[in-house]
VOGU-3710 file (C-alpha; in Angstrom, 3 decimals, decimal comma):
1> mlpppyllcw> 0,000/0,000/0,000  1,047/3,594/-0,469  2,019/5,854/2,444  -0,609/8,383/3,559  -0,854/11,515/1,395  0,509/13,882/4,006  3,695/11,765/4,370  4,006/11,427/0,601  3,761/15,208/0,355  6,741/15,624/2,622
11> llfclgyssp> 8,853/13,040/0,799  8,187/14,717/-2,528  8,796/18,107/-0,940  12,270/17,041/0,136  13,083/15,431/-3,203  11,699/18,364/-5,183  14,447/20,771/-4,100  17,709/20,788/-5,977  20,702/21,256/-3,746  22,940/23,853/-5,395
21> afaavngstl> 26,694/23,671/-5,759  28,598/26,580/-4,261  32,019/27,915/-5,063  32,869/30,276/-2,214  32,037/31,073/1,378  31,796/34,711/2,468  31,557/34,164/6,245  28,355/35,033/8,090  28,202/38,776/7,390  27,388/40,883/4,334
31> tagkalvgge> 28,556/44,474/4,661  27,789/47,589/2,661  29,728/47,685/-0,580  29,911/43,884/-0,789  27,683/41,574/-2,845  26,593/37,944/-2,756  26,247/36,429/-6,219  25,221/33,028/-7,552  27,674/30,331/-6,464  28,511/32,058/-3,175
41> klvssngkfa> 26,911/31,709/0,231  26,942/33,074/3,744  27,447/30,527/6,514  26,498/31,065/10,166  29,423/31,093/12,585  28,451/27,670/13,960  28,289/26,245/10,434  24,674/25,084/10,882  22,933/27,384/8,367  23,786/28,750/4,937
51> mgffqkgask> 22,248/31,456/2,754  22,562/31,905/-0,980  20,811/31,332/-4,288  19,294/27,922/-5,030  17,429/26,402/-7,950  13,876/25,099/-7,865  11,154/24,609/-10,467  11,198/26,209/-13,916  9,600/28,989/-15,973  8,852/29,379/-19,676
61> ssvnttfpnw> 10,095/32,404/-21,609  8,237/34,292/-24,313  9,874/32,050/-26,913  8,630/28,927/-25,144  12,066/28,062/-23,711  12,165/26,615/-20,206  14,593/28,130/-17,683  15,213/27,098/-14,062  13,948/29,401/-11,321  16,367/30,684/-8,695
71> ylgiwfnkip> 15,617/31,907/-5,203  17,510/33,510/-2,346  17,061/31,391/0,752  18,398/29,906/3,971  18,917/26,160/4,467  20,706/23,682/6,730  24,340/23,704/5,723  25,362/20,267/7,055  22,235/18,213/6,356  22,578/16,253/3,097
81> kftpvwvanr> 18,838/16,435/2,311  18,512/19,997/1,030  15,892/21,688/3,213  15,170/25,419/2,755  13,825/27,101/5,880  13,298/30,615/4,511  12,883/32,068/1,014  13,187/35,777/0,274  11,816/36,141/-3,247  9,252/33,329/-3,120
91> ekpitepaln> 6,826/35,416/-5,206  9,443/36,691/-7,700  11,776/33,924/-8,864  14,868/34,794/-10,872  15,153/32,943/-14,172  18,543/31,484/-14,970  19,526/34,051/-17,657  19,032/36,824/-15,088  20,897/35,037/-12,302  24,322/36,178/-13,472
101> lsrltvsgdg> 23,013/39,743/-13,529  21,587/39,556/-10,010  23,306/40,043/-6,688  22,413/40,475/-3,035  23,657/43,749/-1,567  23,111/46,183/1,286  21,722/49,309/-0,379  22,489/52,883/0,505  19,281/53,249/2,526  20,170/50,233/4,671
111> nlvilnhvtk> 17,901/47,714/2,995  18,967/44,258/1,928  18,084/43,951/-1,773  18,383/41,562/-4,695  19,415/43,875/-7,496  19,774/43,416/-11,244  23,005/45,360/-11,571  22,502/45,992/-15,306  18,934/47,331/-15,256  19,276/48,599/-11,650
121> sviwssqiin> 15,853/47,097/-10,937  15,085/45,708/-7,473  13,839/42,093/-7,525  13,362/41,853/-3,750  13,883/44,177/-0,803  13,680/43,901/2,982  11,592/47,117/2,815  12,771/48,685/6,047  10,762/51,861/6,582  10,845/54,641/9,173
131> rtktsgntta> 14,374/53,656/10,167  16,239/56,221/12,246  19,364/57,178/10,349  22,602/56,362/12,106  26,187/57,159/11,396  27,168/53,492/11,561  27,157/51,109/8,642  24,378/48,565/8,142  25,295/44,880/7,957  23,377/41,661/7,318
141> vlsdngnlvi> 24,307/38,725/9,543  23,210/35,083/9,324  22,803/34,085/12,984  23,554/30,682/14,481  19,804/29,953/14,830  19,084/30,603/11,136  17,793/34,140/11,622  18,936/36,663/9,013  19,426/39,974/10,835  19,961/43,482/9,434
151> qdasnpsrvw> 21,655/45,501/12,166  23,704/48,563/12,939  27,368/47,604/12,481  28,452/49,916/15,291  25,690/48,761/17,639  24,621/45,141/16,856  21,853/45,276/19,476  20,056/47,745/17,217  18,177/45,480/14,809  16,361/46,994/11,840
161> wqsfehptdv> 14,934/43,829/10,287  15,068/40,051/10,812  13,800/37,052/8,856  12,218/35,581/12,019  9,652/38,376/11,746  9,063/37,636/8,045  8,816/33,805/7,981  7,724/31,658/5,065  6,589/28,050/5,624  9,104/26,810/8,245
171> flpggkigrn> 8,989/27,668/11,967  12,562/27,357/13,250  13,466/26,966/16,942  13,893/30,455/18,347  11,535/31,850/15,710  8,249/33,597/16,384  4,578/33,184/15,638  2,692/36,187/16,962  2,530/39,933/16,413  4,154/43,268/17,155
181> kvtgrtysfv> 1,737/45,355/19,216  3,420/48,616/18,199  3,587/48,190/14,422  0,678/45,763/14,105  2,823/43,380/12,066  2,015/39,680/12,425  4,575/36,887/12,331  2,653/34,222/10,423  3,547/31,233/8,254  2,194/30,492/4,772
191> snknlidpap> 2,440/27,125/3,016  4,179/26,752/-0,330  2,089/26,764/-3,504  3,062/23,194/-4,390  5,903/20,701/-4,060  8,239/22,561/-6,436  7,035/26,173/-6,232  7,765/28,053/-2,967  5,313/30,841/-3,860  2,728/31,498/-1,108
201> giycmeidps> 0,044/28,824/-0,945  -3,468/28,899/0,485  -2,875/27,844/4,114  -1,714/30,080/6,947  -0,650/29,613/10,562  -1,105/32,757/12,632  -1,941/34,073/16,077  -5,566/34,592/17,118  -6,398/38,183/16,088  -8,784/38,527/19,050
211> gaqqffvklc> -5,826/38,659/21,436  -6,252/35,191/22,922  -2,973/33,356/23,435  -3,513/30,714/20,793  -2,874/30,340/17,099  -4,909/29,091/14,190  -4,207/27,097/11,050  -6,599/28,439/8,458  -7,386/29,255/4,877  -5,413/32,423/4,136
221> ntsivyfstg> -7,284/35,735/3,859  -10,466/34,204/5,256  -11,983/33,514/8,665  -12,096/29,760/7,968  -10,119/28,043/10,747  -9,692/24,257/10,551  -7,323/23,793/13,501  -6,915/25,735/16,724  -4,287/25,090/19,389  -6,539/26,220/22,242
231> vwngkyfpsv> -5,495/28,963/24,665  -2,010/28,659/26,180  -2,250/27,389/29,764  1,250/28,344/30,795  2,791/24,998/29,822  1,283/23,928/26,528  -1,656/24,353/24,155  -4,630/22,082/25,045  -5,027/20,829/21,463  -1,314/20,009/21,290
241> pemsgsaflt> -0,791/17,831/24,384  2,355/16,353/22,810  4,093/19,602/23,796  3,658/18,799/27,456  6,175/16,370/28,789  8,303/16,614/25,645  11,726/15,175/26,309  13,500/17,501/23,905  11,486/20,729/23,434  10,903/23,744/25,668
251> cnfienneee> 8,001/26,013/24,738  7,153/29,556/25,816  4,542/32,199/25,105  6,103/35,650/25,476  4,083/38,807/26,031  5,380/42,284/26,794  4,565/45,886/25,897  5,970/45,499/22,389  5,222/41,918/21,314  3,306/38,738/21,972
261> yftyapvdes> 4,510/35,530/20,373  5,051/31,804/20,821  8,502/30,287/20,492  10,212/26,985/21,168  13,678/25,448/21,331  15,211/21,971/21,688  16,514/21,078/25,137  19,618/19,643/23,499  21,145/22,147/21,084  22,578/19,308/19,013
271> vtticlldvt> 19,033/18,210/18,084  17,800/19,543/14,740  14,059/20,041/14,493  11,652/22,257/12,552  7,932/22,950/12,403  6,577/22,927/8,841  3,251/24,068/7,386  3,224/21,877/4,288  1,457/22,356/0,970  -1,531/20,236/2,057
281> gvtkqllwve> -2,197/22,443/5,091  -0,852/19,947/7,644  1,396/21,287/10,413  4,279/18,918/11,185  7,089/18,796/13,702  10,075/17,141/12,037  13,211/15,737/13,658  16,435/15,086/11,775  17,679/11,579/12,590  21,337/11,292/11,728
291> alqdwetiyf> 21,309/7,488/11,759  18,571/7,459/9,101  19,836/10,517/7,240  16,253/11,694/6,985  13,535/13,768/8,621  11,127/11,918/10,909  7,630/13,288/11,596  7,091/13,262/15,367  3,842/15,245/15,433  1,274/16,548/12,970
301> qpkapcdvfs> -2,098/18,339/13,021  -4,804/17,861/11,965  -4,586/14,115/12,504  -7,007/13,487/9,621  -5,836/15,089/6,316  -9,458/15,653/5,254  -9,916/17,999/8,216  -7,793/20,539/6,313  -10,290/22,902/4,711  -10,884/22,203/1,002
311> vcgpfsvcnd> -7,678/20,197/0,701  -9,000/18,605/-2,505  -10,474/21,714/-4,134  -14,021/22,259/-5,500  -16,283/19,415/-6,695  -14,059/16,749/-5,120  -14,451/14,271/-2,283  -11,784/13,704/0,364  -11,441/10,296/2,016  -8,898/9,695/4,805
321> nalrlcncmk> -9,101/5,934/4,342  -8,929/5,666/0,565  -5,849/4,818/-1,479  -6,120/8,287/-3,003  -6,953/11,115/-0,641  -8,843/13,127/-3,276  -11,234/12,062/-6,015  -13,535/14,030/-8,283  -17,278/13,781/-7,829  -19,285/11,779/-10,331
331> gfavkspedw> -19,568/13,715/-13,571  -16,406/15,763/-12,894  -12,753/15,439/-13,929  -9,520/16,865/-12,527  -8,990/20,388/-13,786  -5,184/20,155/-13,841  -3,646/16,679/-13,369  -0,163/18,238/-13,406  -1,032/20,439/-10,416  -2,620/17,516/-8,549
341> dlderrggcl> 0,596/15,547/-8,934  2,326/18,413/-7,107  -0,346/18,478/-4,363  -1,762/21,777/-5,634  -5,463/20,952/-5,788  -7,004/24,383/-5,380  -8,373/24,120/-8,948  -10,291/20,979/-7,989  -12,506/19,331/-10,603  -14,532/20,537/-13,591
351> rtapldcsrn> -17,922/19,375/-14,870  -17,618/17,027/-17,846  -21,079/17,764/-19,305  -22,851/21,168/-19,024  -26,137/21,299/-17,133  -29,292/21,443/-19,212  -30,305/24,498/-17,227  -27,217/26,396/-18,355  -27,911/25,465/-21,991  -31,456/26,908/-21,845
361> vsakeltdqf> -33,113/23,765/-23,207  -36,887/23,675/-23,471  -39,019/22,069/-20,810  -39,872/19,204/-23,146  -36,226/18,253/-23,442  -34,103/16,453/-20,883  -33,822/18,082/-17,469  -31,013/17,942/-14,932  -30,997/15,073/-12,477  -29,464/14,405/-9,060
371> fpissvrlpy> -26,885/11,829/-8,094  -26,729/10,835/-4,400  -23,355/10,812/-2,591  -23,881/8,957/0,673  -22,182/9,213/4,061  -20,417/12,539/3,598  -19,652/15,695/5,493  -21,787/18,246/3,677  -20,095/21,050/1,727  -19,174/24,417/3,157
381> dahameavas> -21,516/27,420/2,975  -24,982/25,854/2,817  -28,135/27,925/2,334  -31,012/26,786/4,562  -34,497/26,827/2,969  -36,712/27,193/6,055  -40,067/27,084/4,273  -39,394/23,713/2,587  -41,258/20,800/4,173  -40,178/17,688/2,208
391> aqecmqvcls> -37,273/16,129/0,340  -39,208/16,325/-2,947  -39,872/20,019/-2,443  -36,223/20,572/-1,560  -35,186/18,935/-4,828  -37,595/21,144/-6,792  -36,227/24,277/-5,122  -32,714/23,362/-6,285  -33,900/22,300/-9,751  -35,670/25,613/-10,316
401> ncsctaysys> -32,498/27,585/-9,538  -29,832/27,371/-12,269  -27,077/28,353/-9,830  -27,961/25,503/-7,455  -25,406/22,688/-7,738  -26,548/20,348/-4,932  -29,062/19,886/-2,150  -29,539/17,851/1,014  -32,608/17,137/3,115  -32,023/15,859/6,625
411> kgvcsiwqge> -34,002/16,031/9,876  -36,619/18,271/8,292  -34,068/20,829/7,051  -33,509/21,608/3,380  -30,042/22,887/2,443  -28,905/23,946/-1,008  -25,527/24,957/-2,414  -24,818/27,468/-5,135  -21,629/27,475/-7,172  -18,631/25,391/-6,106
421> llnvkqyngt> -18,930/22,553/-3,599  -16,064/22,723/-1,105  -14,798/20,652/1,819  -16,763/17,441/1,172  -15,450/14,475/3,155  -16,388/10,824/2,617  -16,833/8,744/5,764  -16,222/5,003/5,963  -18,988/2,898/4,432  -22,347/4,110/3,206
431> tdtngevlyl> -24,279/3,913/6,467  -22,029/5,952/8,734  -24,186/7,674/11,329  -21,986/10,773/11,128  -22,589/11,244/7,419  -25,305/12,857/5,346  -26,504/12,327/1,789  -25,587/15,011/-0,733  -27,593/15,140/-3,973  -25,305/16,369/-6,732
441> rlaaeevqsw> -26,821/18,102/-9,762  -25,769/16,623/-13,092  -26,877/16,865/-16,711  -29,493/14,238/-17,609  -27,409/13,065/-20,573  -24,513/12,431/-18,178  -26,650/10,237/-15,907  -28,219/8,425/-18,853  -24,810/7,756/-20,425  -23,847/5,827/-17,290
451> gnsgrrrmii> -26,943/3,670/-17,695  -26,423/3,068/-21,430  -22,752/2,293/-21,057  -23,608/0,059/-18,144  -26,072/-1,951/-20,237  -23,564/-2,223/-23,075  -20,884/-3,381/-20,694  -23,296/-5,937/-19,222  -24,119/-7,436/-22,660  -20,469/-7,600/-23,663
461> gvvvgasvfa> -19,594/-9,077/-20,323  -22,200/-11,836/-20,657  -20,991/-12,809/-24,141  -17,332/-12,784/-23,226  -18,014/-14,490/-19,939  -19,900/-17,338/-21,621  -17,041/-17,804/-24,096  -14,325/-18,178/-21,514  -16,302/-19,760/-18,687  -14,901/-23,241/-19,218
471> lvllvlvlls> -11,334/-21,978/-19,401  -11,725/-19,895/-16,251  -13,297/-22,803/-14,404  -10,367/-25,028/-15,327  -7,827/-22,447/-14,189  -9,672/-21,938/-10,907  -9,675/-25,669/-10,219  -5,928/-25,914/-10,850  -5,152/-22,904/-8,636  -7,615/-23,589/-5,852
481> iiwrnkrklc> -5,336/-25,825/-3,790  -2,389/-23,387/-3,942  -4,651/-20,441/-3,270  -6,336/-22,198/-0,356  -2,989/-22,932/1,313  -1,913/-19,308/1,142  -5,376/-18,145/2,111  -5,314/-20,328/5,190  -2,846/-18,014/6,852  -3,542/-14,678/5,192
491> ghlnsvkygg> -7,221/-14,785/4,289  -8,385/-12,897/7,331  -6,323/-9,862/6,362  -8,636/-8,823/3,528  -11,089/-7,474/6,049  -8,455/-5,236/7,640  -8,475/-1,582/6,623  -4,828/-0,684/6,817  -4,424/2,893/7,992  -1,295/5,013/8,181
501> gvlafryvel> 0,149/3,663/4,912  0,931/0,086/6,061  2,921/-1,708/3,333  2,848/-5,350/2,234  6,430/-6,647/1,914  7,678/-9,715/0,112  9,769/-12,153/2,126  12,777/-11,718/-0,144  12,688/-7,948/0,454  12,863/-8,395/4,215
511> qhatknfsek> 15,466/-11,108/3,864  17,642/-8,676/1,914  16,917/-5,758/4,271  17,950/-7,771/7,328  20,980/-9,407/5,652  19,300/-12,774/5,980  18,111/-11,991/9,519  21,644/-11,752/10,862  21,324/-9,010/13,523  18,942/-10,025/16,276
521> lgeggfgsvf> 17,597/-7,216/18,456  15,629/-9,375/20,858  13,429/-12,375/21,398  9,955/-12,807/22,851  7,239/-15,381/23,335  6,051/-15,178/19,730  9,361/-14,962/17,899  12,464/-12,856/17,295  13,114/-9,267/16,256  15,804/-8,405/13,684
531> kgilgdstti> 17,303/-5,125/12,553  17,096/-4,189/8,885  17,578/-1,307/6,453  15,239/-0,665/3,518  16,349/0,551/0,125  15,518/4,179/1,049  17,867/3,902/4,091  14,992/3,602/6,572  16,063/1,513/9,564  13,444/-1,061/10,562
541> avktldgtrq> 12,779/-3,754/13,133  11,352/-6,977/11,683  9,379/-9,144/14,088  9,087/-12,770/12,978  6,160/-14,709/14,424  6,701/-18,366/15,286  4,053/-21,019/15,852  1,103/-21,749/13,608  -2,153/-20,972/15,374  -0,780/-18,719/18,086
551> gekqfraevs> 1,435/-16,815/15,665  -1,391/-16,313/13,183  -3,667/-14,919/15,877  -0,900/-12,605/17,107  -0,230/-11,502/13,540  -3,832/-10,607/12,708  -4,260/-8,781/16,003  -1,200/-6,589/15,596  -1,768/-5,681/11,953  -5,437/-4,841/12,436
561> tigmiqhvnl> -4,842/-2,903/15,658  -1,729/-0,867/14,900  -2,678/-0,351/11,268  -5,570/1,928/12,208  -3,971/4,013/14,965  -1,293/6,691/14,958  0,116/8,643/17,871  3,501/10,041/18,841  3,636/7,630/21,801  2,615/4,500/19,873
571> vkligfcced> 5,061/2,478/17,803  4,640/2,948/14,064  3,812/-0,145/12,011  5,473/0,243/8,609  4,255/-2,984/7,059  3,862/-6,757/7,198  4,709/-9,917/5,310  2,352/-12,864/4,869  3,933/-15,325/2,474  3,255/-19,051/2,764
581> drrmlvyehm> 3,812/-19,879/6,441  5,939/-16,790/7,069  4,365/-13,971/9,040  6,345/-10,855/9,875  5,665/-7,372/11,173  7,835/-4,414/10,171  8,139/-1,576/12,678  10,073/1,662/12,881  13,407/0,966/14,550  13,852/2,365/18,050
591> knrsldvhlf> 17,500/3,248/18,527  17,357/3,261/22,325  15,660/-0,138/22,588  13,120/-0,856/25,343  12,636/0,773/28,739  13,629/-2,321/30,721  17,158/-2,159/29,261  17,756/1,225/30,928  15,953/0,455/34,183  17,170/-3,028/35,016
601> rrngtilnwg> 20,223/-3,982/32,953  23,794/-3,027/33,762  24,642/-2,268/30,121  21,796/0,234/29,765  21,972/4,005/30,058  21,033/5,288/33,507  18,129/7,597/32,761  18,079/10,857/34,710  14,954/11,840/36,565  13,754/14,360/33,974
611> tryhiaigia> 13,904/11,778/31,200  12,118/9,199/33,361  9,336/11,635/34,163  8,867/12,561/30,500  8,751/8,857/29,652  6,077/8,304/32,301  3,951/11,100/30,848  4,456/9,849/27,298  3,313/6,321/28,193  0,247/7,785/29,901
621> kglsylhesc> -0,599/9,838/26,821  -0,269/6,811/24,556  -2,588/4,731/26,748  -5,015/7,645/27,050  -5,192/7,769/23,262  -5,889/4,017/23,052  -8,565/4,142/25,738  -10,304/7,419/25,001  -9,558/8,709/21,496  -9,770/5,721/19,150
631> heciihcdvk> -13,001/4,749/17,389  -13,068/1,675/19,608  -11,491/1,491/23,037  -8,266/-0,502/22,717  -7,086/-2,374/25,809  -3,401/-3,167/25,401  -3,425/-6,007/27,969  0,368/-6,274/28,329  1,789/-2,947/29,521  5,313/-3,510/30,862
641> penilldvsf> 8,800/-1,948/30,382  9,709/-4,516/27,693  6,843/-3,191/25,573  7,846/0,463/25,934  10,328/1,383/23,188  12,456/4,534/23,216  13,361/6,512/20,110  16,525/8,501/19,491  15,267/11,297/21,788  13,974/8,858/24,443
651> vpkiadfgma> 10,380/9,546/23,463  8,436/6,458/24,656  6,379/4,422/22,206  4,036/1,649/23,303  4,590/-1,562/21,318  3,444/-5,203/21,052  -0,322/-5,058/20,486  -0,645/-8,789/19,892  -2,735/-9,264/23,035  -4,825/-6,126/22,603
661> klvgrdfsrv> -8,623/-6,236/22,855  -11,007/-3,877/21,060  -14,114/-2,832/22,963  -16,970/-0,982/21,269  -17,990/2,329/22,800  -21,428/0,856/23,552  -19,859/-1,760/25,843  -17,859/-1,190/28,992  -16,406/-4,664/29,532  -15,037/-7,617/27,635
671> lttmrgtigy> -14,719/-11,211/28,834  -11,398/-12,761/27,839  -8,931/-15,320/29,045  -6,174/-14,119/31,343  -3,308/-12,588/29,411  -0,332/-10,390/30,106  2,695/-10,753/32,366  2,811/-11,796/36,005  3,645/-8,829/38,173  1,589/-6,429/36,051
681> lapewisgva> -1,767/-8,255/36,157  -4,719/-6,533/37,821  -6,678/-8,487/40,490  -9,735/-8,804/38,217  -7,654/-10,891/35,783  -7,119/-13,423/38,553  -10,780/-13,442/39,620  -11,896/-14,147/36,042  -14,422/-11,307/35,695  -14,908/-9,297/32,518
691> itqkvdiysy> -12,242/-6,607/32,220  -12,124/-2,930/31,284  -9,312/-0,578/30,285  -8,588/-0,309/34,024  -6,357/-3,415/33,690  -3,964/-1,284/31,621  -4,089/1,415/34,282  -3,105/-1,128/36,935  -0,167/-2,274/34,795  0,834/1,338/34,183
701> gmvlleivsg> 0,926/1,948/37,927  3,319/-0,976/38,322  5,533/0,326/35,495  5,530/3,813/37,037  6,814/2,420/40,321  9,596/0,646/38,427  10,502/3,908/36,695  10,792/5,589/40,104  12,738/2,788/41,815  14,800/1,461/38,921
711> rrnaieectg> 14,075/-2,127/40,011  11,581/-4,865/39,279  8,323/-5,194/41,213  9,001/-8,915/41,536  8,131/-11,017/44,578  11,723/-12,178/44,903  12,760/-8,566/45,413  10,506/-7,994/48,425  12,248/-6,488/51,412  12,046/-7,955/54,887
721> ngdhavyfpv> 9,835/-6,333/57,486  9,231/-8,394/60,597  7,657/-11,770/59,895  6,441/-10,976/56,398  7,984/-9,848/53,131  6,894/-6,397/51,992  6,111/-6,145/48,275  7,669/-2,985/46,868  4,388/-1,434/45,554  2,907/-1,855/49,040
731> qaarklhegd> 6,088/-0,446/50,547  5,797/2,552/48,233  2,239/3,227/49,396  3,341/3,053/53,045  6,381/5,299/52,512  4,087/7,777/50,767  1,954/7,972/53,912  5,055/8,268/56,075  6,497/11,039/53,918  9,693/9,095/53,207
741> lgslvdhrll> 9,772/9,071/49,401  13,499/9,607/49,027  14,195/6,004/49,997  12,005/4,765/47,114  13,905/6,518/44,350  16,598/4,748/42,331  19,821/5,218/44,297  21,763/5,516/41,028  20,266/8,989/40,557  22,364/10,183/43,508
751> geinmeever> 19,567/12,362/44,830  19,329/14,479/41,639  15,545/14,420/41,516  12,519/16,693/41,630  10,751/15,690/44,863  7,500/17,329/43,800  7,438/15,174/40,660  8,484/12,069/42,639  5,578/12,566/45,049  3,201/13,133/42,156
761> ackvacwciq> 4,404/9,966/40,407  4,130/7,837/43,561  0,619/9,098/44,283  -0,488/8,362/40,731  1,115/4,910/40,769  -0,549/3,949/44,046  -3,946/5,126/42,851  -3,469/3,091/39,653  -2,830/-0,166/41,550  -5,862/0,083/43,827
771> dnefdrptmg> -7,702/-3,187/44,503  -11,045/-1,903/43,223  -10,905/-0,890/39,567  -13,433/1,877/40,232  -10,909/3,543/42,545  -8,341/3,766/39,754  -8,169/6,948/37,659  -8,527/7,122/33,880  -5,385/7,609/31,824  -6,602/11,090/30,944
781> dvvqvleglv> -6,689/11,866/34,666  -3,196/10,438/35,065  -1,821/12,754/32,364  -3,341/15,819/34,039  -1,979/14,903/37,461  1,534/14,179/36,182  1,537/17,474/34,306  0,619/19,298/37,500  -2,750/20,483/36,236  -4,751/18,579/38,860
791> evgrppvprl> -3,910/17,814/42,487  -4,608/14,376/43,942  -4,814/13,139/47,518  -2,924/10,305/49,161  -4,190/6,874/48,125  -4,925/4,064/50,591  -2,571/1,088/50,793  -3,812/-1,614/48,349  -4,593/-4,226/50,987  -5,790/-7,010/48,704
801> lqtilessat> -2,420/-7,059/46,990  -0,626/-7,278/50,325  -2,968/-10,047/51,518  -2,379/-12,128/48,400  1,386/-11,793/48,751  1,344/-12,607/52,474  -0,724/-15,709/51,716  1,756/-16,731/49,049  4,655/-16,248/51,455  2,932/-18,322/54,179
811> s> 2,087/-21,209/51,862
//
């Protein structure tokens, strides 16, 4: 299967840029009297960023000759995948013949300009106005954070202009999204026109003009907002919870008398990350992974591409779950296939046959008809017809108006649309309760042609089918045994709707990628995990499933479960292999392995307290998503440190969904056989009653205690206390009541901890492992408590757990 459209956009975006070759380096500063010409570049003092002219796209001259377009921009100097982060002349490209005549200079009035030195015409200017004249010279400096600054040479603190206040489509760390209260200027981001043209597109990311501390992603120059961050709460934006507890980003909203803006920065300066508003209107946070030599998407909004307003253009239907994101409505064709290939779909689709109404045919001739499109989100900008009392009357109202292109009648309300139909989304199936039926107006001859061609195709099909029936039957008989054998193991997969771009691999591909399965990463109850590298240099982990019946069940469960979910704290399933008796799952490779390696093994990295706390929050967010945000509640059933993987930045990702159970939102419990790992099993597993997602919460509490202590919650590690052994989780609850939490924390941390966070974590953990599932919090509650948004009292000691362990010790 193909990757999802928003990921494909980014891949093409990266490949679409041509990395230029440069001849000279002029340092980081451009002074008055100097010029930067094609083939030269400025480089920041830390070597991280470069600025110069680069090539992208092409233009046709008056004599129909194609010339490359050139732009002045800033990019990462040391990253091999050419990635522009700012473009000066995005609206006025320089064609190649004019490049040798163009140069970047500091003009006499202090502006930075791209000048054609022959015609003396200005191609682009920084347009500094109302600047107080100074005796010092003006210089342009490329800063270490990628900010191009025009400043007073004699007083560098006096800044006249900076690129961070004139961004394009990339939000760099240290940059701004906000506004200047004095000048009224906004610092907003605008997507590129398409994958090869950096001209301004149709999507914008900007601060709320009402003054609220939030920003919108919207259709430019309109009031149509399709994503809002929510108002800043002092730590993060409510609609972007991934910001909270981030292991590598710090975020701030700054407000003073002059400005108000949001900014962010990586905790580790060696980390390279950017925020991108891409051509499809999706906002992404990208992380450069040196080991993969590629950008990895660690966050994106909106989660559903079809939630971007009019992402497919007029008279089209968007479907998040289809192979192609955008398709034209019946009776329409793509206006510009070339633009669609570059993800520029603003032109949408055009009608293939004119309406009878527009041709002024007589009443005796054919009249326009309506084609139903079921289970859709209705188009934008509907006109309600309040006096209409029936569906038939609603249809007649639309039919009598030549500008009416569609109508819908639902719950006693008649809605009609005039002109273009925008923002139509197709839901899954044809009976989705969230969808409506849209009746699309088409020419009668168009509708009839479908019927005639259908009848012709049926007749031809019958004749041809009768002619080859015997041959087909013979072939089917010969292939049935082979097909049945393969179907035995893989047949159930046809019913799975693979989301997130899950790919089907051939065995030989994975054999080659893993060098014949030579590098083993680990081994579990269902098979082994091997490291591999795909042809595009993506590092993968291939999980081979052993055993016939058990492996097949595990295989189907993991593919169907992970294939339809996507979250920053859930492991990403890249693909699968089902070939003969071979069943394999292909995951993203986690460089820092699993959590247990760092908590319990001597060869693991000793995680500091801050990293542990961020990991705890990340796990909670992943489980909260499974329990509360998926279409069906997903109970993981085997939460433990071995199933928590850590990426290159120690961001936790929940893995191993082979035991997961899906519970419909109409049901609160599911009866299943006991599963999971001893030491993390909730009491209700043992009693045999139907379970809820609270079993995951119990397991999470156990894992949280292990994160705090750095040791297993195993019976053999109980500590002596009088006549009975004291199980560590029970000990933790008692120490919490006694106020002696320091003794619970991993001694390897040498006391370098945040006691407020330790107390919060211990309280949460002890509430999670309560005997009665109704006393346990939800994972959403856990996230809020760990983030310090909600206070929680001291939990009681889980007595049932202690009783069971004392009984075990006695016997």
